GUKOL-487650 format. One record per residue (C-alpha): residue number from 0; residue in three letters; y negated, z negated, x. Coordinates in nm, 4 decimals. Each point is the difference from the previous one (the first is absolute). Example, Ala and Ser with C-alpha at 12.3 -4.5 7.8 and 13.67 -1.06 7.14 Angstrom:
[mivex 0, 'ALA', [0.4500, -0.7800, 1.2300]]
[mivex 1, 'SER', [-0.3440, 0.0660, 0.1370]]
//
This chain:
[mivex 0, 'UNK', [-6.3290, -3.9297, 6.1399]]
[mivex 1, 'UNK', [0.2320, -0.2524, 0.1408]]
[mivex 2, 'UNK', [0.0941, -0.3008, -0.1920]]
[mivex 3, 'UNK', [0.1042, -0.3533, 0.0897]]
[mivex 4, 'UNK', [0.2823, -0.1945, -0.1692]]
[mivex 5, 'UNK', [-0.2660, -0.1556, -0.2241]]
[mivex 6, 'UNK', [-0.2080, 0.2968, -0.1180]]
[mivex 7, 'UNK', [0.1540, -0.0025, -0.3423]]
[mivex 8, 'UNK', [-0.0884, -0.3665, -0.0389]]
[mivex 9, 'UNK', [-0.3592, 0.0675, 0.1027]]
[mivex 10, 'UNK', [-0.0315, 0.2753, -0.2625]]
[mivex 11, 'UNK', [0.1762, -0.2060, -0.2597]]
[mivex 12, 'UNK', [-0.2567, -0.2824, 0.0593]]
[mivex 13, 'UNK', [-0.2845, 0.2500, -0.0571]]
[mivex 14, 'UNK', [-0.1151, 0.0066, 0.3520]]
[mivex 15, 'UNK', [-0.2692, 0.2573, 0.1037]]
[mivex 16, 'UNK', [0.1906, 0.2152, 0.2347]]
[mivex 17, 'UNK', [-0.1160, 0.2236, 0.2799]]
[mivex 18, 'UNK', [0.1364, 0.1867, 0.2962]]
[mivex 19, 'UNK', [-0.0165, -0.2029, 0.3255]]
[mivex 20, 'UNK', [0.1649, 0.1038, 0.3229]]
[mivex 21, 'UNK', [0.2078, 0.2477, -0.1927]]
[mivex 22, 'UNK', [0.1246, -0.2734, -0.2469]]
[mivex 23, 'UNK', [-0.0714, -0.0457, -0.3643]]
[mivex 24, 'UNK', [-0.1621, -0.3469, 0.0270]]
[mivex 25, 'UNK', [-0.1686, -0.2660, -0.2261]]
[mivex 26, 'UNK', [-0.3628, -0.0398, 0.0623]]
[mivex 27, 'UNK', [-0.0630, -0.2615, -0.2697]]
[mivex 28, 'UNK', [0.1611, -0.1684, -0.2993]]
[mivex 29, 'UNK', [-0.2351, -0.2583, -0.1645]]
[mivex 30, 'UNK', [-0.2980, 0.0909, 0.2208]]
[mivex 31, 'UNK', [-0.0849, -0.0275, 0.3657]]
[mivex 32, 'UNK', [-0.2125, -0.3250, -0.0369]]
[mivex 33, 'UNK', [0.2534, -0.1772, -0.2190]]
[mivex 34, 'UNK', [0.2840, 0.1032, 0.2352]]
[mivex 35, 'UNK', [-0.2008, -0.1081, 0.3072]]
[mivex 36, 'UNK', [-0.0768, -0.3380, -0.1428]]
[mivex 37, 'UNK', [0.3721, -0.0487, -0.1093]]
[mivex 38, 'UNK', [0.1020, 0.0356, 0.3659]]
[mivex 39, 'UNK', [-0.2775, -0.2395, 0.1125]]
[mivex 40, 'UNK', [0.0832, -0.2615, -0.2573]]
[mivex 41, 'UNK', [0.3699, 0.0423, -0.1048]]
[mivex 42, 'UNK', [0.2552, 0.2665, 0.0984]]
[mivex 43, 'UNK', [0.0048, 0.3852, -0.0149]]
[mivex 44, 'UNK', [0.2725, 0.2576, 0.0886]]
[mivex 45, 'UNK', [-0.0698, 0.3174, 0.1970]]
[mivex 46, 'UNK', [0.2508, 0.2921, 0.0299]]
[mivex 47, 'UNK', [-0.0291, 0.0959, 0.3628]]
[mivex 48, 'UNK', [0.3239, 0.1999, 0.0059]]
[mivex 49, 'UNK', [-0.1885, 0.3013, 0.1224]]
[mivex 50, 'UNK', [-0.0563, -0.1597, 0.3349]]
[mivex 51, 'UNK', [0.1914, 0.1534, 0.2942]]
[mivex 52, 'UNK', [0.2740, -0.1845, 0.1953]]
[mivex 53, 'UNK', [0.1609, 0.0836, 0.3266]]
[mivex 54, 'UNK', [0.2685, -0.1852, 0.1968]]
[mivex 55, 'UNK', [-0.0141, 0.0063, 0.3770]]
[mivex 56, 'UNK', [0.3117, -0.1176, 0.1711]]
[mivex 57, 'UNK', [0.1878, -0.0097, 0.3136]]
[mivex 58, 'UNK', [-0.0538, -0.1053, 0.3586]]
[mivex 59, 'UNK', [-0.2970, 0.2401, 0.0260]]
[mivex 60, 'UNK', [-0.1678, -0.1338, -0.3127]]
[mivex 61, 'UNK', [-0.2388, -0.2351, 0.1866]]
[mivex 62, 'UNK', [-0.0972, 0.2570, 0.2735]]
[mivex 63, 'UNK', [-0.0787, 0.2476, -0.2634]]
[mivex 64, 'UNK', [-0.2088, -0.2258, -0.2155]]
[mivex 65, 'UNK', [-0.1861, -0.1383, 0.3065]]
[mivex 66, 'UNK', [-0.1084, 0.3514, 0.0721]]
[mivex 67, 'UNK', [-0.1033, 0.1407, -0.3477]]
[mivex 68, 'UNK', [-0.1653, -0.3339, -0.1362]]
[mivex 69, 'UNK', [-0.3213, -0.1861, 0.1027]]
[mivex 70, 'UNK', [0.1309, -0.3492, -0.0541]]
[mivex 71, 'UNK', [0.2326, -0.1824, 0.2285]]
[mivex 72, 'UNK', [0.3460, 0.0308, -0.1656]]
[mivex 73, 'UNK', [0.1625, -0.2108, 0.2723]]
[mivex 74, 'UNK', [-0.1811, -0.2983, -0.1497]]
[mivex 75, 'UNK', [0.2113, 0.0351, -0.3141]]
[mivex 76, 'UNK', [0.3229, -0.1983, -0.0859]]
[mivex 77, 'UNK', [0.2538, 0.0572, -0.2830]]
[mivex 78, 'UNK', [-0.1603, -0.0867, -0.3321]]
[mivex 79, 'UNK', [-0.3551, 0.0523, 0.1234]]
[mivex 80, 'UNK', [-0.2407, 0.2803, -0.1071]]
[mivex 81, 'UNK', [-0.2981, 0.1714, 0.1878]]
[mivex 82, 'UNK', [-0.2877, 0.2068, -0.1136]]
[mivex 83, 'UNK', [-0.0500, 0.2939, 0.2375]]
[mivex 84, 'UNK', [-0.0927, 0.3584, 0.0112]]
[mivex 85, 'UNK', [0.1074, 0.3401, 0.1648]]
[mivex 86, 'UNK', [-0.2765, 0.1101, 0.2254]]
[mivex 87, 'UNK', [-0.0263, 0.3767, 0.0473]]
[mivex 88, 'UNK', [-0.0853, 0.1781, 0.3318]]
[mivex 89, 'UNK', [-0.3762, 0.0033, -0.0734]]
[mivex 90, 'UNK', [0.0012, -0.3809, -0.0617]]
[mivex 91, 'UNK', [-0.0132, 0.0396, -0.3929]]
[mivex 92, 'UNK', [0.2413, -0.1467, -0.2355]]
[mivex 93, 'UNK', [0.2993, 0.1879, -0.1429]]
[mivex 94, 'UNK', [0.0712, -0.2837, -0.2397]]
[mivex 95, 'UNK', [-0.0116, -0.3811, -0.0261]]
[mivex 96, 'UNK', [0.3128, -0.1720, -0.1042]]
[mivex 97, 'UNK', [0.2348, -0.2968, 0.0248]]
[mivex 98, 'UNK', [0.2945, -0.0602, 0.2403]]
[mivex 99, 'UNK', [0.2752, -0.2331, -0.1322]]
[mivex 100, 'UNK', [0.2411, -0.1175, 0.2854]]
[mivex 101, 'UNK', [0.3397, -0.0281, -0.1781]]
[mivex 102, 'UNK', [0.2200, -0.0593, 0.3038]]
[mivex 103, 'UNK', [-0.0331, 0.0196, 0.3867]]
[mivex 104, 'UNK', [0.0428, 0.3908, -0.0178]]
[mivex 105, 'UNK', [-0.0965, 0.0630, -0.3631]]
[mivex 106, 'UNK', [-0.3431, 0.0578, -0.1345]]
[mivex 107, 'UNK', [-0.1402, 0.1018, -0.3389]]
[mivex 108, 'UNK', [-0.3301, 0.1957, -0.0128]]
[mivex 109, 'UNK', [-0.1956, -0.0159, -0.3379]]
[mivex 110, 'UNK', [-0.2516, 0.2858, 0.0078]]
[mivex 111, 'UNK', [-0.2580, 0.1199, -0.2463]]
[mivex 112, 'UNK', [0.1212, 0.2176, -0.2864]]
[mivex 113, 'UNK', [-0.2311, 0.2962, 0.0636]]
[mivex 114, 'UNK', [0.0889, 0.0073, 0.3727]]
[mivex 115, 'UNK', [0.3817, -0.0326, -0.0268]]
[mivex 116, 'UNK', [0.0879, 0.3600, 0.0930]]
[mivex 117, 'UNK', [-0.2756, 0.0087, 0.2581]]
[mivex 118, 'UNK', [0.1101, -0.3332, 0.1581]]
[mivex 119, 'UNK', [0.3617, 0.1075, -0.0030]]
[mivex 120, 'UNK', [-0.0613, 0.3296, 0.1710]]
[mivex 121, 'UNK', [-0.2255, -0.2040, 0.2550]]
[mivex 122, 'UNK', [0.2934, -0.2416, 0.0953]]
[mivex 123, 'UNK', [0.2559, 0.2876, 0.0197]]
[mivex 124, 'UNK', [-0.2340, 0.2049, 0.2266]]
[mivex 125, 'UNK', [-0.0666, -0.2853, 0.2369]]
[mivex 126, 'UNK', [0.3435, -0.1565, 0.0232]]
[mivex 127, 'UNK', [0.0849, 0.1027, 0.3402]]
[mivex 128, 'UNK', [0.1610, -0.3446, 0.0570]]
[mivex 129, 'UNK', [0.2983, 0.0888, -0.2465]]
[mivex 130, 'UNK', [-0.0522, -0.2860, -0.2393]]
[mivex 131, 'UNK', [0.1996, 0.0312, -0.3258]]
[mivex 132, 'UNK', [-0.2381, 0.0978, -0.2761]]
[mivex 133, 'UNK', [0.0848, 0.0013, -0.3809]]
[mivex 134, 'UNK', [-0.2413, 0.0949, -0.2754]]
[mivex 135, 'UNK', [0.1100, -0.2511, -0.2702]]
[mivex 136, 'UNK', [-0.3016, 0.0754, -0.2217]]
[mivex 137, 'UNK', [0.2010, 0.1434, -0.2859]]
[mivex 138, 'UNK', [0.2539, -0.2749, 0.0082]]
[mivex 139, 'UNK', [-0.2356, -0.2976, -0.0384]]
[mivex 140, 'UNK', [-0.2046, -0.1254, -0.2947]]
[mivex 141, 'UNK', [-0.2711, -0.2572, 0.0281]]
[mivex 142, 'UNK', [-0.2023, -0.2429, -0.2220]]
[mivex 143, 'UNK', [-0.2759, -0.2138, 0.1273]]
[mivex 144, 'UNK', [-0.0359, -0.3089, -0.2046]]
[mivex 145, 'UNK', [-0.3349, -0.1425, 0.0739]]
[mivex 146, 'UNK', [-0.2008, -0.3138, -0.1096]]
[mivex 147, 'UNK', [-0.0109, -0.3756, 0.0339]]
[mivex 148, 'UNK', [0.2765, -0.0329, -0.2659]]
[mivex 149, 'UNK', [0.2382, 0.2496, 0.1720]]
[mivex 150, 'UNK', [0.1958, -0.2587, 0.1962]]
[mivex 151, 'UNK', [0.0761, -0.2119, -0.3139]]
[mivex 152, 'UNK', [0.1084, 0.3111, -0.1944]]
[mivex 153, 'UNK', [0.2097, 0.1491, 0.2656]]
[mivex 154, 'UNK', [0.1614, -0.3179, 0.1175]]
[mivex 155, 'UNK', [0.1957, -0.0084, -0.3338]]
[mivex 156, 'UNK', [0.1911, 0.3185, 0.1190]]
[mivex 157, 'UNK', [0.1232, -0.0901, 0.3483]]
[mivex 158, 'UNK', [0.1565, -0.2818, 0.1997]]
[mivex 159, 'UNK', [-0.2116, 0.1023, 0.2866]]
[mivex 160, 'UNK', [-0.2784, -0.2493, 0.0557]]
[mivex 161, 'UNK', [-0.3018, 0.2110, -0.0452]]
[mivex 162, 'UNK', [-0.2356, -0.2684, 0.1274]]
[mivex 163, 'UNK', [0.1860, 0.0430, 0.3318]]
[mivex 164, 'UNK', [-0.1262, 0.3635, 0.0379]]
[mivex 165, 'UNK', [-0.3482, -0.0355, 0.1616]]
[mivex 166, 'UNK', [-0.2451, 0.2772, 0.0228]]
[mivex 167, 'UNK', [0.1284, 0.2986, 0.1921]]
[mivex 168, 'UNK', [0.3631, -0.1001, -0.0077]]
[mivex 169, 'UNK', [0.2976, 0.0989, -0.2161]]
[mivex 170, 'UNK', [0.3568, -0.0942, -0.1060]]
[mivex 171, 'UNK', [0.2843, 0.1953, -0.1488]]
[mivex 172, 'UNK', [0.2418, -0.1123, -0.2633]]
[mivex 173, 'UNK', [0.0919, -0.0091, -0.3656]]
[mivex 174, 'UNK', [-0.2710, 0.0335, -0.2467]]
[mivex 175, 'UNK', [0.0288, 0.0354, -0.3834]]
[mivex 176, 'UNK', [0.3798, 0.0666, 0.0510]]
[mivex 177, 'UNK', [-0.0780, 0.2885, 0.2375]]
[mivex 178, 'UNK', [0.1420, -0.0279, 0.3618]]
[mivex 179, 'UNK', [-0.1872, 0.1001, 0.3161]]
[mivex 180, 'UNK', [-0.3548, -0.0378, -0.1353]]
[mivex 181, 'UNK', [-0.2622, -0.0327, 0.2583]]
[mivex 182, 'UNK', [-0.2560, -0.2506, -0.1040]]
[mivex 183, 'UNK', [-0.3314, 0.0103, 0.2144]]
[mivex 184, 'UNK', [-0.3289, -0.1611, 0.0024]]
[mivex 185, 'UNK', [-0.2670, 0.2483, 0.1302]]
[mivex 186, 'UNK', [-0.2330, 0.0330, -0.3079]]
[mivex 187, 'UNK', [-0.2720, 0.2553, -0.0328]]
[mivex 188, 'UNK', [-0.1841, -0.1940, -0.2678]]
[mivex 189, 'UNK', [-0.1114, -0.3350, 0.1474]]
[mivex 190, 'UNK', [0.1659, -0.1888, -0.2755]]
[mivex 191, 'UNK', [0.3329, -0.0820, 0.1421]]
[mivex 192, 'UNK', [0.3383, 0.1218, -0.1142]]
[mivex 193, 'UNK', [0.2949, 0.2042, 0.1152]]
[mivex 194, 'UNK', [0.1318, 0.3578, 0.0463]]
[mivex 195, 'UNK', [0.3577, 0.0765, -0.1275]]
[mivex 196, 'UNK', [0.1873, 0.2964, 0.1558]]
[mivex 197, 'UNK', [0.3207, 0.0959, -0.1601]]
[mivex 198, 'UNK', [0.2330, 0.2957, -0.0786]]
[mivex 199, 'UNK', [-0.1408, 0.2257, -0.2799]]
[mivex 200, 'UNK', [0.3149, -0.0767, -0.2172]]
[mivex 201, 'UNK', [-0.0979, -0.3562, -0.0322]]
[mivex 202, 'UNK', [-0.3585, 0.0841, -0.1266]]
[mivex 203, 'UNK', [0.0459, -0.0515, -0.3751]]
[mivex 204, 'UNK', [0.1824, -0.3391, 0.0633]]
[mivex 205, 'UNK', [-0.2603, -0.1379, 0.2384]]
[mivex 206, 'UNK', [-0.2928, 0.1267, -0.2069]]
[mivex 207, 'UNK', [0.1268, -0.1697, -0.3203]]
[mivex 208, 'UNK', [0.0748, -0.3324, 0.1890]]
[mivex 209, 'UNK', [-0.3310, -0.0143, 0.1696]]
[mivex 210, 'UNK', [-0.1960, 0.0452, -0.3287]]
[mivex 211, 'UNK', [0.2106, -0.2403, -0.1838]]
[mivex 212, 'UNK', [-0.0453, -0.2621, 0.2884]]
[mivex 213, 'UNK', [-0.3767, 0.0625, 0.0022]]
[mivex 214, 'UNK', [-0.0376, -0.0109, -0.3770]]
[mivex 215, 'UNK', [-0.1220, -0.3696, -0.0118]]
[mivex 216, 'UNK', [-0.2520, 0.0726, 0.2848]]
[mivex 217, 'UNK', [-0.1659, 0.2960, -0.1781]]
[mivex 218, 'UNK', [0.1615, 0.2705, 0.2155]]
[mivex 219, 'UNK', [-0.1392, 0.3530, -0.0477]]
[mivex 220, 'UNK', [0.0732, 0.3412, 0.1572]]
[mivex 221, 'UNK', [-0.2822, 0.1138, 0.2202]]
[mivex 222, 'UNK', [-0.1045, 0.3612, 0.1009]]
[mivex 223, 'UNK', [-0.1402, 0.1631, 0.3133]]
[mivex 224, 'UNK', [-0.3612, -0.0575, -0.1241]]
[mivex 225, 'UNK', [0.0201, -0.3738, 0.0265]]
[mivex 226, 'UNK', [0.2050, 0.0319, 0.3277]]
[mivex 227, 'UNK', [-0.3051, 0.1715, 0.1480]]
[mivex 228, 'UNK', [-0.2575, -0.2517, -0.1327]]
[mivex 229, 'UNK', [0.2243, -0.2887, 0.1253]]
[mivex 230, 'UNK', [0.0319, 0.1386, 0.3463]]
[mivex 231, 'UNK', [-0.3609, 0.0815, 0.0187]]
[mivex 232, 'UNK', [-0.1120, -0.3542, -0.1015]]
[mivex 233, 'UNK', [0.2060, -0.1166, 0.3026]]
[mivex 234, 'UNK', [-0.1529, 0.2497, 0.2336]]
[mivex 235, 'UNK', [0.3366, 0.1694, 0.0549]]
[mivex 236, 'UNK', [-0.0077, 0.3603, 0.1295]]
[mivex 237, 'UNK', [0.1510, 0.2845, -0.1999]]
[mivex 238, 'UNK', [0.1155, 0.2970, 0.1912]]
[mivex 239, 'UNK', [-0.1796, 0.3272, -0.1117]]
[mivex 240, 'UNK', [-0.3178, -0.2091, -0.0724]]
[mivex 241, 'UNK', [-0.0622, -0.2448, 0.2748]]
[mivex 242, 'UNK', [0.2604, 0.1365, 0.2580]]
[mivex 243, 'UNK', [0.1000, 0.3616, 0.0983]]
[mivex 244, 'UNK', [0.1053, 0.2262, 0.2877]]
[mivex 245, 'UNK', [-0.3566, -0.0049, 0.1349]]
[mivex 246, 'UNK', [-0.0546, -0.3782, -0.0207]]
[mivex 247, 'UNK', [0.0956, -0.2209, 0.2898]]
[mivex 248, 'UNK', [0.1477, -0.3492, -0.0645]]
[mivex 249, 'UNK', [-0.2802, -0.1437, 0.2098]]
[mivex 250, 'UNK', [-0.2625, 0.1643, -0.2283]]
[mivex 251, 'UNK', [0.1854, -0.1347, -0.3033]]
[mivex 252, 'UNK', [0.0030, -0.3670, 0.1267]]
[mivex 253, 'UNK', [0.3703, 0.0257, 0.0840]]
[mivex 254, 'UNK', [-0.0273, -0.1087, 0.3569]]
[mivex 255, 'UNK', [0.2250, -0.2955, -0.0949]]
[mivex 256, 'UNK', [0.2944, 0.2507, -0.0527]]
[mivex 257, 'UNK', [-0.0824, 0.2104, 0.3105]]
[mivex 258, 'UNK', [0.1791, -0.1837, 0.2860]]
[mivex 259, 'UNK', [-0.0545, 0.1056, 0.3576]]
[mivex 260, 'UNK', [0.2879, -0.1983, 0.1330]]
[mivex 261, 'UNK', [0.1859, 0.0709, 0.3175]]
[mivex 262, 'UNK', [0.2749, 0.2633, -0.0381]]
[mivex 263, 'UNK', [-0.1191, 0.1256, -0.3443]]
[mivex 264, 'UNK', [-0.1140, 0.3541, 0.0703]]
[mivex 265, 'UNK', [-0.0668, 0.1050, -0.3520]]
[mivex 266, 'UNK', [-0.1332, 0.3331, -0.1063]]
[mivex 267, 'UNK', [-0.3822, 0.0278, 0.0969]]
[mivex 268, 'UNK', [0.0045, -0.3407, 0.1630]]
[mivex 269, 'UNK', [-0.2337, 0.1180, 0.3003]]
[mivex 270, 'UNK', [-0.2511, 0.1509, -0.2551]]
[mivex 271, 'UNK', [-0.0041, -0.3144, -0.2158]]
[mivex 272, 'UNK', [-0.0392, -0.2200, 0.3142]]
[mivex 273, 'UNK', [-0.3078, 0.2043, 0.1049]]
[mivex 274, 'UNK', [-0.1275, -0.0365, -0.3455]]
[mivex 275, 'UNK', [0.0284, -0.3731, 0.0128]]
[mivex 276, 'UNK', [-0.1601, -0.0283, 0.3358]]
[mivex 277, 'UNK', [-0.2978, 0.2496, -0.0814]]
[mivex 278, 'UNK', [-0.0316, -0.0982, -0.3693]]
[mivex 279, 'UNK', [0.0189, 0.1954, -0.3324]]
[mivex 280, 'UNK', [-0.2613, 0.2176, -0.1494]]
[mivex 281, 'UNK', [0.0572, -0.1230, -0.3611]]
[mivex 282, 'UNK', [0.1496, -0.3272, -0.1535]]
[mivex 283, 'UNK', [0.1670, -0.0766, -0.3280]]
[mivex 284, 'UNK', [-0.1900, -0.2563, -0.1890]]
[mivex 285, 'UNK', [0.0003, -0.1886, -0.3326]]
[mivex 286, 'UNK', [-0.3106, -0.0032, -0.2192]]
[mivex 287, 'UNK', [-0.1326, -0.1457, -0.3233]]
[mivex 288, 'UNK', [-0.2483, 0.1486, -0.2317]]
[mivex 289, 'UNK', [-0.3337, -0.1971, -0.0037]]
[mivex 290, 'UNK', [-0.1408, 0.2300, -0.2611]]
[mivex 291, 'UNK', [0.1984, 0.0835, -0.3100]]
[mivex 292, 'UNK', [0.2390, 0.2997, 0.0374]]
[mivex 293, 'UNK', [0.3600, 0.1176, 0.0529]]
[mivex 294, 'UNK', [0.0610, 0.1535, 0.3485]]
[mivex 295, 'UNK', [0.2444, 0.2897, 0.0335]]
[mivex 296, 'UNK', [0.1816, 0.1745, 0.2768]]
[mivex 297, 'UNK', [-0.2282, 0.2621, 0.1635]]
[mivex 298, 'UNK', [-0.3260, -0.1681, -0.0772]]
[mivex 299, 'UNK', [-0.2564, -0.0040, 0.3015]]
[mivex 300, 'UNK', [-0.1394, -0.3073, 0.1635]]
[mivex 301, 'UNK', [-0.3449, -0.0023, 0.1435]]
[mivex 302, 'UNK', [-0.2204, -0.2308, 0.1976]]
[mivex 303, 'UNK', [-0.3506, -0.1110, -0.1187]]
[mivex 304, 'UNK', [-0.1475, 0.3193, 0.1606]]
[mivex 305, 'UNK', [0.2187, 0.2102, -0.2154]]
[mivex 306, 'UNK', [0.2248, 0.1308, 0.2883]]
[mivex 307, 'UNK', [0.3708, 0.0361, -0.0703]]
[mivex 308, 'UNK', [0.2085, -0.2697, 0.1794]]
[mivex 309, 'UNK', [0.3381, 0.0192, -0.1841]]
[mivex 310, 'UNK', [0.2137, 0.0885, -0.2905]]
[mivex 311, 'UNK', [0.1920, -0.1925, -0.2602]]
[mivex 312, 'UNK', [0.3684, 0.0460, 0.0094]]
[mivex 313, 'UNK', [0.1138, -0.2415, -0.2896]]
[mivex 314, 'UNK', [-0.2258, -0.1680, -0.2727]]
[mivex 315, 'UNK', [0.0402, -0.1535, -0.3444]]
[mivex 316, 'UNK', [-0.1495, -0.2663, -0.2251]]
[mivex 317, 'UNK', [0.1905, -0.3088, 0.0902]]
[mivex 318, 'UNK', [0.1736, -0.1217, -0.3150]]
[mivex 319, 'UNK', [-0.0183, -0.3703, 0.1161]]
[mivex 320, 'UNK', [-0.3534, 0.0060, 0.1449]]
[mivex 321, 'UNK', [-0.1547, 0.2451, -0.2310]]
[mivex 322, 'UNK', [-0.1930, 0.1565, 0.2776]]
[mivex 323, 'UNK', [0.0365, 0.3290, 0.1955]]
[mivex 324, 'UNK', [0.2123, -0.0305, 0.3159]]
[mivex 325, 'UNK', [0.1215, 0.2523, 0.2505]]
[mivex 326, 'UNK', [0.1225, 0.0963, 0.3490]]
[mivex 327, 'UNK', [-0.2042, 0.2380, 0.2179]]
[mivex 328, 'UNK', [-0.0156, 0.1574, 0.3491]]
[mivex 329, 'UNK', [-0.3495, -0.0730, 0.1551]]
[mivex 330, 'UNK', [-0.1646, 0.0283, 0.3426]]
[mivex 331, 'UNK', [0.1086, -0.3060, 0.2094]]
[mivex 332, 'UNK', [-0.3531, -0.1316, 0.0104]]
[mivex 333, 'UNK', [0.0155, -0.0438, -0.3775]]
[mivex 334, 'UNK', [0.3375, -0.1712, -0.0208]]
[mivex 335, 'UNK', [-0.1082, -0.3679, 0.0485]]
[mivex 336, 'UNK', [0.0538, -0.2294, -0.3089]]
[mivex 337, 'UNK', [-0.3362, -0.0372, -0.1758]]
[mivex 338, 'UNK', [-0.1280, 0.3394, 0.0845]]
[mivex 339, 'UNK', [-0.1816, 0.1603, -0.2920]]
[mivex 340, 'UNK', [-0.0040, 0.3723, -0.0660]]
[mivex 341, 'UNK', [-0.0214, 0.2342, -0.2964]]
[mivex 342, 'UNK', [0.2349, 0.2149, -0.1860]]
[mivex 343, 'UNK', [-0.0967, 0.3326, -0.1429]]
[mivex 344, 'UNK', [0.1343, -0.0213, -0.3689]]
[mivex 345, 'UNK', [-0.0823, 0.3325, -0.1447]]
[mivex 346, 'UNK', [-0.3485, 0.0135, 0.1206]]
[mivex 347, 'UNK', [-0.0631, -0.3828, -0.0341]]
[mivex 348, 'UNK', [-0.0419, -0.2133, 0.3115]]
[mivex 349, 'UNK', [0.1745, -0.3240, -0.0658]]
[mivex 350, 'UNK', [0.0278, -0.2920, 0.2367]]
[mivex 351, 'UNK', [0.3490, -0.1247, 0.1397]]
[mivex 352, 'UNK', [0.0831, -0.2619, 0.2577]]
[mivex 353, 'UNK', [0.2848, -0.0121, 0.2541]]
[mivex 354, 'UNK', [0.2508, -0.2857, -0.0653]]
[mivex 355, 'UNK', [0.3364, -0.0945, 0.1301]]
[mivex 356, 'UNK', [0.2809, 0.0721, -0.2415]]
[mivex 357, 'UNK', [0.1766, -0.1238, -0.1993]]
[mivex 358, 'UNK', [-0.2521, 0.0463, -0.2796]]
[mivex 359, 'UNK', [0.1999, -0.2264, -0.2368]]
[mivex 360, 'UNK', [-0.0913, -0.3551, 0.0709]]
//
């Protein structure tokens, strides 16, 4: 298995380790619920060094990105970030990811760890424009410092005014004595905070500084288990669960990152335009359990007559609400907020209701 610059620290801290995307990653330390609530109420630190990072540079960077992504990259400006996806030829999603515009002709793509090689191959294969591509995944480490106390803790370590980095923007500068650190505000937890990108050789210094700065705020390391429950409480999609090569962005409720602007002839645009005009055959919805139970990926959803109408893609017991919540693809006629349906939970027929995420109030 691959390791991150922090793997030894996770092991030394007694984390429960498991393979994820080819890496030996921490799943939990003090327990998923405790870590989840720490991020909601204080500050937690995630090692996300396994994520993939690609540079796209040069005069052909924008034409290339406009072709391979669904969102309108031309709307970006230096210091801004955009959520987007790579559509495939069948209208499915190769991956969902972030684009950082660094300079006029320089962009950073941050892709899902499990898809790094697949995404890189996709970009290389479709780079007929001749953009300069660089896979920097092995030369970047990343920590996500999340929670309402993250700003106060991290502000001790940099002269950059962190309050001046709004959601989906970033700045670069000195942090904890390390130069050229990217500090961004994208968040996957719904609790505020920042992501720090830096060279792996700065990892020890930055880890130590962050935990010392956050000590008075009850800072804790957090594993992938709580990362999943936190994103699910916000209703954020996870690739491999709620998104995949056979799911279109319009089915997934990602029409807002699918821009049919003039001159942007992205891969499968005609197919997705047709889908938008004619409607989709299934929609991703959020739901809450009415009856007591914990929904899990793969569970079947039924109507009152017992007919199958959908499938759960993500589900958990909400640590903050103490009820079962989840995401599911259902037939469009069952996607309206307030619609009641039933989940087949190992032979038991339990009631659920469609709600609009986030589930955390």
